[in-house]
C-alpha positions as CSV (number, residue, x, y, z in Angstrom):
1,X,-35.0,19.0,-61.0
2,X,-35.1,14.9,-61.7
3,X,-33.3,12.8,-58.8
4,X,-31.7,9.6,-60.1
5,X,-30.9,6.4,-58.4
6,X,-27.2,7.5,-59.0
7,X,-27.5,10.8,-57.1
8,X,-29.3,9.5,-54.2
9,X,-26.7,6.7,-53.8
10,X,-23.7,9.3,-53.9
11,X,-25.5,11.5,-51.5
12,X,-26.3,8.8,-49.0
13,X,-22.8,7.1,-49.3
14,X,-21.6,10.4,-48.1
15,X,-23.1,10.1,-45.1
16,X,-21.1,7.3,-44.2
17,X,-18.2,9.4,-43.3
18,X,-20.5,11.2,-40.7
19,X,-21.3,7.7,-39.5
20,X,-17.7,6.7,-39.1
21,X,-17.0,9.7,-37.2
22,X,-20.0,9.3,-35.0
23,X,-19.6,5.5,-34.3
24,X,-16.1,6.4,-33.4
25,X,-16.7,9.4,-30.8
26,X,-20.0,7.5,-29.3
27,X,-18.2,4.3,-28.4
28,X,-15.5,6.0,-26.8
29,X,-17.6,7.8,-24.2
30,X,-17.6,6.7,-20.6
31,X,-21.5,5.8,-20.7
32,X,-21.0,3.5,-23.9
33,X,-18.2,1.8,-22.2
34,X,-20.3,1.4,-19.2
35,X,-23.2,-0.2,-21.5
36,X,-20.6,-2.5,-23.1
37,X,-19.8,-3.9,-19.6
38,X,-23.7,-4.5,-19.2
39,X,-24.0,-1.5,-16.8
40,X,-27.5,-0.4,-18.2
41,X,-28.8,2.0,-15.4
42,X,-31.2,4.7,-15.9
43,X,-28.4,7.2,-16.8
44,X,-26.7,5.2,-19.6
45,X,-30.3,4.1,-21.0
46,X,-31.2,7.8,-21.2
47,X,-27.8,8.6,-22.8
48,X,-28.3,6.1,-25.5
49,X,-31.8,7.5,-25.9
50,X,-30.8,10.8,-26.6
51,X,-27.7,10.1,-28.9
52,X,-29.3,7.5,-31.1
53,X,-32.5,9.4,-31.2
54,X,-30.8,12.6,-32.0
55,X,-28.8,10.5,-34.7
56,X,-31.9,9.5,-36.0
57,X,-33.2,12.9,-36.5
58,X,-29.7,13.9,-38.3
59,X,-30.6,11.0,-40.7
60,X,-33.9,12.6,-41.5
61,X,-32.4,16.0,-41.9
62,X,-29.4,14.7,-43.8
63,X,-31.5,12.9,-46.3
64,X,-32.5,14.0,-49.9
65,X,-36.1,15.1,-50.2
66,X,-37.9,14.2,-53.2
67,X,-40.4,16.5,-55.3
68,X,-43.0,14.0,-54.1
69,X,-42.1,15.1,-50.5
70,X,-40.7,11.9,-49.7
71,X,-37.2,11.6,-47.9
72,X,-34.4,9.1,-48.8
73,X,-32.5,8.8,-45.8
74,X,-30.6,6.8,-43.0
75,X,-33.1,7.7,-40.3
76,X,-33.4,3.9,-39.1
77,X,-30.1,3.7,-38.5
78,X,-29.6,5.3,-34.9
79,X,-32.9,3.3,-33.4
80,X,-31.6,-0.1,-34.9
81,X,-28.2,0.5,-33.4
82,X,-29.9,1.9,-30.2
83,X,-31.9,-1.3,-29.9
84,X,-29.0,-3.9,-30.9
85,X,-26.9,-2.3,-28.0
86,X,-29.5,-1.4,-25.2
87,X,-32.6,-3.3,-25.8
88,X,-36.0,-3.0,-26.4
89,X,-36.8,0.0,-24.2
90,X,-33.9,1.9,-25.6
91,X,-34.5,1.0,-29.1
92,X,-38.1,1.8,-28.9
93,X,-37.6,5.5,-27.2
94,X,-34.7,6.2,-29.9
95,X,-37.2,5.1,-32.5
96,X,-40.1,7.2,-31.3
97,X,-37.7,10.2,-31.2
98,X,-36.8,9.7,-34.6
99,X,-40.5,8.5,-35.7
100,X,-42.4,11.4,-34.2
101,X,-39.8,13.7,-35.9
102,X,-40.4,12.3,-39.2
103,X,-44.3,12.2,-38.9
104,X,-44.6,16.0,-38.2
105,X,-42.5,16.7,-41.1
106,X,-45.5,15.7,-43.1
107,X,-45.8,13.9,-46.7
108,X,-47.8,11.2,-47.9
109,X,-45.3,8.6,-46.7
110,X,-45.1,10.2,-43.1
111,X,-47.1,7.2,-41.4
112,X,-45.2,4.5,-42.8
113,X,-41.7,5.9,-42.5
114,X,-42.6,7.2,-39.0
115,X,-43.7,3.5,-38.0
116,X,-40.9,1.6,-39.7
117,X,-38.4,3.9,-37.6
118,X,-40.1,2.9,-34.5
119,X,-40.4,-0.8,-35.5
120,X,-36.6,-0.8,-36.4
121,X,-35.7,0.3,-32.8
122,X,-37.8,-2.4,-31.3
123,X,-36.7,-5.1,-33.8
124,X,-33.3,-4.3,-32.5
125,X,-34.0,-4.4,-28.8
126,X,-35.9,-7.8,-29.5
127,X,-32.7,-9.1,-31.2
128,X,-30.9,-7.8,-28.0
129,X,-33.1,-9.8,-25.7
130,X,-32.8,-13.0,-27.9
131,X,-29.1,-12.7,-27.6
132,X,-29.2,-12.3,-24.0
133,X,-27.3,-9.0,-24.4
134,X,-24.7,-10.2,-26.5
135,X,-24.0,-7.9,-29.6
136,X,-24.5,-9.5,-33.3
137,X,-21.7,-9.8,-35.3
138,X,-20.9,-7.5,-38.8
139,X,-22.7,-10.1,-41.0
140,X,-25.6,-10.3,-38.6
141,X,-25.8,-6.5,-38.2
142,X,-25.7,-5.9,-41.9
143,X,-28.5,-8.7,-42.5
144,X,-30.7,-7.0,-39.9
145,X,-30.4,-3.6,-41.5
146,X,-30.8,-5.0,-45.0
147,X,-34.3,-6.7,-44.1
148,X,-35.5,-3.6,-41.7
149,X,-34.9,-1.2,-44.7
150,X,-36.6,-3.5,-47.1
151,X,-39.5,-3.7,-44.6
152,X,-39.7,-0.1,-44.4
153,X,-40.0,-0.3,-48.4
154,X,-43.0,-2.7,-47.9
155,X,-44.7,-0.8,-45.2
156,X,-44.5,2.0,-47.7
157,X,-46.3,0.4,-50.5
158,X,-48.7,-1.0,-48.0
159,X,-49.9,2.3,-46.3
160,X,-48.7,5.2,-48.3
161,X,-51.3,6.5,-51.0
162,X,-51.7,7.0,-53.8
163,X,-50.3,3.6,-54.5
164,X,-48.7,5.0,-57.7
165,X,-46.8,7.5,-56.2
166,X,-45.6,5.3,-53.4
167,X,-44.4,2.8,-55.8
168,X,-42.3,5.6,-57.8
169,X,-40.7,6.3,-54.7
170,X,-39.9,3.2,-53.4
171,X,-38.4,2.3,-57.0
172,X,-36.1,5.7,-56.4
173,X,-34.9,5.4,-52.8
174,X,-35.1,1.7,-52.2
175,X,-31.6,0.4,-53.3
176,X,-29.7,3.7,-51.9
177,X,-31.5,3.7,-48.5
178,X,-31.0,-0.1,-48.3
179,X,-27.5,0.1,-49.2
180,X,-26.7,3.2,-47.2
181,X,-28.2,2.0,-44.1
182,X,-26.6,-1.5,-44.4
183,X,-23.3,-0.1,-44.9
184,X,-23.7,2.3,-42.1
185,X,-24.6,-0.6,-39.9
186,X,-21.7,-2.6,-41.1
187,X,-19.0,0.4,-40.3
188,X,-20.7,0.7,-36.6
189,X,-20.8,-3.0,-36.3
190,X,-17.1,-2.8,-37.4
191,X,-16.2,-0.1,-34.9
192,X,-17.8,-1.9,-32.0
193,X,-16.3,-5.2,-32.8
194,X,-12.9,-3.7,-32.7
195,X,-13.7,-1.8,-29.3
196,X,-14.7,-5.2,-28.0
197,X,-11.6,-6.8,-28.9
198,X,-9.9,-4.0,-27.5
199,X,-11.4,-4.2,-24.5
200,X,-11.1,-8.0,-24.3
201,X,-7.3,-7.6,-25.2
202,X,-6.6,-5.0,-22.6
203,X,-8.6,-7.2,-19.9
204,X,-6.4,-10.2,-20.8
205,X,-3.3,-7.9,-20.8
206,X,-4.2,-6.6,-17.5
207,X,-5.1,-10.2,-16.3
208,X,-1.8,-11.1,-17.4
209,X,0.2,-8.5,-15.7
210,X,-1.8,-9.1,-12.2
211,X,-0.9,-12.7,-12.6
212,X,2.7,-11.9,-13.3
213,X,2.8,-9.5,-10.4
214,X,0.8,-12.3,-8.1
215,X,3.6,-15.1,-9.2
216,X,6.4,-12.4,-8.7
217,X,5.0,-11.8,-5.3
218,X,4.5,-15.5,-4.4
219,X,8.0,-16.4,-5.8
220,X,9.5,-13.5,-3.5
221,X,7.8,-14.9,-0.7
222,X,9.0,-18.5,-1.4
223,X,12.6,-17.2,-2.0
224,X,12.2,-15.6,1.4
225,X,11.0,-18.7,3.0
226,X,13.8,-20.7,1.3
227,X,16.5,-18.6,2.4
228,X,15.2,-18.8,5.8
229,X,16.0,-22.3,5.8
230,X,19.6,-21.5,5.6
231,X,21.6,-20.6,8.6
232,X,21.5,-16.9,9.4
233,X,24.9,-16.7,10.3
234,X,27.9,-19.4,10.9
235,X,28.1,-20.8,14.3
236,X,31.1,-19.6,16.2
237,X,33.6,-22.2,16.9
238,X,37.0,-21.7,18.8
239,X,40.0,-22.0,16.5
240,X,37.8,-21.9,13.3
241,X,36.4,-19.6,10.8
242,X,33.5,-20.3,9.0
243,X,31.8,-18.3,6.3
244,X,29.0,-19.0,3.6
245,X,27.2,-17.2,0.7
246,X,24.1,-18.3,-1.6
247,X,23.0,-16.8,-4.6
248,X,20.1,-18.2,-6.3
249,X,20.0,-17.9,-10.4
250,X,16.3,-17.2,-10.2
251,X,13.9,-16.0,-7.0
252,X,14.4,-19.6,-5.5
253,X,17.0,-22.0,-6.3
254,X,18.3,-25.6,-5.7
255,X,21.6,-25.0,-3.8
256,X,22.0,-25.3,-0.1
257,X,24.6,-25.4,2.8
258,X,23.9,-25.8,6.3
259,X,25.9,-26.2,9.8
260,X,24.6,-29.0,11.7
261,X,25.1,-29.5,15.4
262,X,26.3,-33.0,15.2
263,X,27.1,-33.1,19.1
264,X,28.5,-30.9,21.5
265,X,31.7,-31.2,20.3
266,X,31.1,-31.6,16.6
267,X,29.5,-29.7,13.5
268,X,28.3,-31.2,10.2
269,X,29.0,-29.0,7.2
270,X,26.9,-29.4,4.3
271,X,26.9,-28.0,0.6
272,X,24.7,-29.6,-2.0
273,X,23.2,-28.9,-5.3
274,X,20.0,-30.1,-6.2
275,X,19.5,-31.1,-10.2
276,X,17.3,-28.6,-12.1
277,X,16.0,-25.0,-11.5
278,X,13.2,-23.1,-10.2
279,X,10.3,-24.3,-7.9
280,X,10.9,-28.0,-8.5
281,X,14.9,-27.6,-7.5
282,X,13.4,-25.7,-4.3
283,X,11.1,-28.2,-3.0
284,X,13.6,-30.9,-3.3
285,X,16.1,-28.8,-2.0
286,X,13.9,-28.3,1.2
287,X,13.3,-32.1,1.5
288,X,17.0,-33.0,0.9
289,X,18.1,-30.4,3.6
290,X,15.5,-31.6,6.0
291,X,16.1,-35.4,5.5
292,X,20.2,-34.7,5.9
293,X,19.6,-32.5,9.0
294,X,17.6,-35.1,10.7
295,X,19.9,-38.0,10.1
296,X,23.0,-35.9,10.7
297,X,22.0,-34.7,14.1
298,X,23.2,-37.2,16.8
299,X,25.3,-39.2,14.5
300,X,28.8,-38.6,14.2
301,X,29.4,-41.2,11.3
302,X,29.5,-39.1,8.1
303,X,28.8,-41.9,5.6
304,X,26.2,-43.7,7.9
305,X,24.3,-40.5,8.2
306,X,24.2,-39.7,4.5
307,X,23.5,-43.1,3.4
308,X,20.5,-43.1,5.8
309,X,19.3,-40.0,4.3
310,X,19.9,-41.1,0.6
311,X,17.4,-44.1,1.2
312,X,14.9,-41.7,2.6
313,X,15.2,-39.4,-0.5
314,X,14.9,-42.2,-2.8
315,X,11.7,-43.3,-1.1
316,X,10.0,-39.8,-1.4
317,X,11.6,-39.0,-5.0
318,X,8.7,-39.3,-7.3
319,X,10.1,-36.8,-10.1
320,X,13.5,-38.5,-10.4
321,X,15.5,-35.7,-9.3
322,X,18.9,-35.9,-7.8
323,X,21.2,-34.0,-5.2
324,X,25.0,-33.9,-5.3
325,X,26.3,-33.3,-1.9
326,X,29.6,-33.0,0.1
327,X,29.2,-33.7,3.9
328,X,32.0,-33.3,6.4
329,X,32.0,-33.8,10.3
330,X,34.1,-31.0,11.8
331,X,35.9,-31.8,15.2
332,X,37.6,-28.8,16.3
333,X,39.1,-30.2,19.2
334,X,40.6,-33.1,17.5
335,X,41.6,-30.8,14.5
336,X,40.0,-33.5,11.9
337,X,37.7,-33.2,9.1
338,X,35.8,-36.4,8.1
339,X,33.8,-36.3,5.1
340,X,32.0,-38.1,2.2
341,X,31.5,-36.9,-1.2
342,X,28.0,-37.9,-3.1
343,X,28.9,-36.9,-6.6
344,X,29.8,-33.4,-5.6
345,X,32.6,-30.9,-6.9
346,X,35.3,-31.8,-4.6
347,X,36.5,-28.9,-2.3
348,X,39.6,-27.0,-2.4
349,X,42.1,-27.4,0.6
350,X,45.0,-25.1,0.9
351,X,47.8,-26.1,3.1
352,X,49.1,-23.0,4.5
353,X,52.7,-24.4,5.0
354,X,53.4,-25.6,1.5
355,X,50.6,-23.5,-0.6
356,X,49.6,-26.9,-2.1
357,X,46.2,-27.1,-3.4
358,X,44.6,-30.6,-2.6
359,X,41.0,-31.9,-3.7
360,X,39.0,-33.6,-1.1
361,X,37.9,-36.5,-3.2
362,X,36.0,-39.4,-2.2
363,X,34.0,-42.4,-4.1
364,X,30.1,-41.7,-4.1
365,X,27.1,-41.1,-6.3
366,X,24.7,-38.3,-6.0
367,X,21.7,-38.9,-3.6
368,X,18.1,-39.8,-4.9
369,X,19.6,-41.9,-7.8
370,X,19.3,-45.5,-6.0
371,X,19.2,-46.8,-2.6
372,X,21.7,-48.5,-0.4
373,X,24.4,-46.4,-1.9
374,X,28.2,-47.0,-1.3
375,X,30.1,-43.9,0.3
376,X,33.8,-43.6,0.8
377,X,34.6,-42.2,4.3
378,X,37.9,-40.0,4.3
379,X,39.3,-38.0,7.1
380,X,42.1,-35.4,6.9
381,X,44.0,-33.3,9.7
382,X,43.6,-29.6,10.1
383,X,46.6,-27.2,10.8
384,X,46.6,-23.5,11.5
385,X,45.9,-21.5,8.4
386,X,44.5,-24.3,6.4
387,X,41.6,-23.2,4.0
388,X,38.9,-25.7,2.7
389,X,36.8,-24.1,-0.2
390,X,33.4,-25.7,-0.6
391,X,31.6,-24.7,-3.8
392,X,29.1,-25.3,-6.3
393,X,28.8,-25.5,-10.3
394,X,27.6,-21.8,-9.9
395,X,31.0,-20.6,-9.1
396,X,33.0,-22.5,-11.8
397,X,30.9,-22.6,-14.5
398,X,29.9,-19.0,-14.7
399,X,30.6,-17.6,-18.3
400,X,31.8,-14.4,-19.6
401,X,30.6,-12.7,-22.6
402,X,33.0,-14.8,-24.4
403,X,31.3,-18.0,-23.4
404,X,34.3,-18.8,-21.4
405,X,33.9,-20.4,-18.0
406,X,35.4,-19.1,-14.6
407,X,36.8,-22.7,-14.1
408,X,38.5,-24.4,-11.1
409,X,41.9,-22.8,-12.0
410,X,40.9,-19.2,-11.3
411,X,39.0,-20.2,-8.1
412,X,42.2,-22.1,-6.9
413,X,44.5,-18.8,-7.8
414,X,42.0,-16.6,-6.0
415,X,42.4,-18.7,-2.7
416,X,46.1,-19.0,-3.2
417,X,46.5,-15.1,-3.7
418,X,44.1,-14.2,-0.8
419,X,44.8,-16.9,1.8
420,X,45.6,-14.1,4.4
421,X,42.0,-12.9,4.3
422,X,39.5,-14.2,6.7
423,X,36.7,-16.7,5.9
424,X,34.3,-13.9,5.0
425,X,36.7,-11.9,3.4
426,X,37.6,-15.0,1.1
427,X,34.0,-15.4,0.4
428,X,33.7,-11.8,-0.7
429,X,36.7,-11.7,-2.8
430,X,35.5,-15.0,-4.9
431,X,32.0,-13.5,-5.2
432,X,33.6,-10.2,-6.4
433,X,35.8,-12.0,-8.8
434,X,33.2,-14.1,-10.4
435,X,30.9,-10.9,-10.8
436,X,33.7,-9.1,-12.7
437,X,34.5,-12.0,-14.7
438,X,30.8,-12.4,-15.5
439,X,30.7,-8.8,-16.9
440,X,27.1,-8.4,-16.3
441,X,26.2,-11.8,-18.1
442,X,23.2,-13.6,-16.5
443,X,23.6,-16.0,-13.9
444,X,22.6,-19.2,-15.3
445,X,23.1,-21.3,-12.1
446,X,22.8,-21.1,-8.4
447,X,25.8,-20.0,-6.8
448,X,27.0,-21.4,-3.3
449,X,30.3,-21.2,-1.3
450,X,31.3,-22.1,2.3
451,X,34.8,-21.2,3.3
452,X,36.5,-23.2,6.5
453,X,39.6,-21.6,7.8
454,X,41.6,-23.0,10.8
455,X,42.7,-19.9,13.0
């Protein structure tokens, strides 16, 4: 029966299905994964030699035997891949397995075909060394396979005798063999390239996840450190109840409050809101708190302490941030509250006798904007049952699902309706009302409260 080029091409292309399956299975093994990670120990080399040497033998048996005894096949594909992946030793060993097997099958092309298989594996290994272990891309692998099979045909013409029969065989098998081996190499290179991309993507994903976990851990630590800046509990002052709350919108925030022992008889009460969010605001918050505290201690004059703090903040402010702040000096013995307002929300004051809400307003601008600012200092008297509510934007600007703000009116109403509560009870009630109003909406701003109630 006469064998045509079309018959050979069809038969050899059918072997591509086997190549696809083989490539997929082999590249997913533990050993091959280690090889891609350049762990070429003895065990992994031995694995490559056996697998691709065996595939070379399969390439011979799956070929088409011609009447002359020559075999059209994809035998060289296994050693070529072994060399490209594992280097010269692996390629040569796999080539010897396939080449020796072919030699003992006999035929007048046994010597050139066996020799071509050995050289194919060695050549792949040389390319591996030349590229220092980096795999060639799909085009490079295809060119290599094309040239190697062309060399195979040339070697058969050079060595096989009689020449006329060798020429007839080469004319018949050259196109199908070159085509089949080139396509097979392309498929394997494609599978390998996709696998490398998968591994790289997985590595990048894992690295990104680890980076996120590291940052989350660092942010958690930073949040803990920042919370440690705030007082653990309000001071116990005879005749006065104090309570406070700070809920950052993120792991760290820009709001802060403080109770500062100005002297043995007086306390400084501070609530502040730094512009911005996140780490920058947290750092500026730490600077502002430290500067305010340092200038307030031992300085009973509210305006003087904050003006000095502002000058130091302006001097160190290289990022054009600012902080709004309400600072007051509480004199429990004299029942007075002396205060300045540096651009902050005016606190609410509920007079117990008439249930009238007053705003503790005073002229002043935010700290960090400009040096030598002017601050209006005011003083109010305190009577039993009076309530002062200090707060930041996170309270009044909390929104619900309809994009409505909580607002100062709601805050005022809550204070009026719950004036019988303790300072801590009132803080809890306001927090609860804000949470219920927000209906699970994300918290966009830091929420800070301080309640002073005269007992």
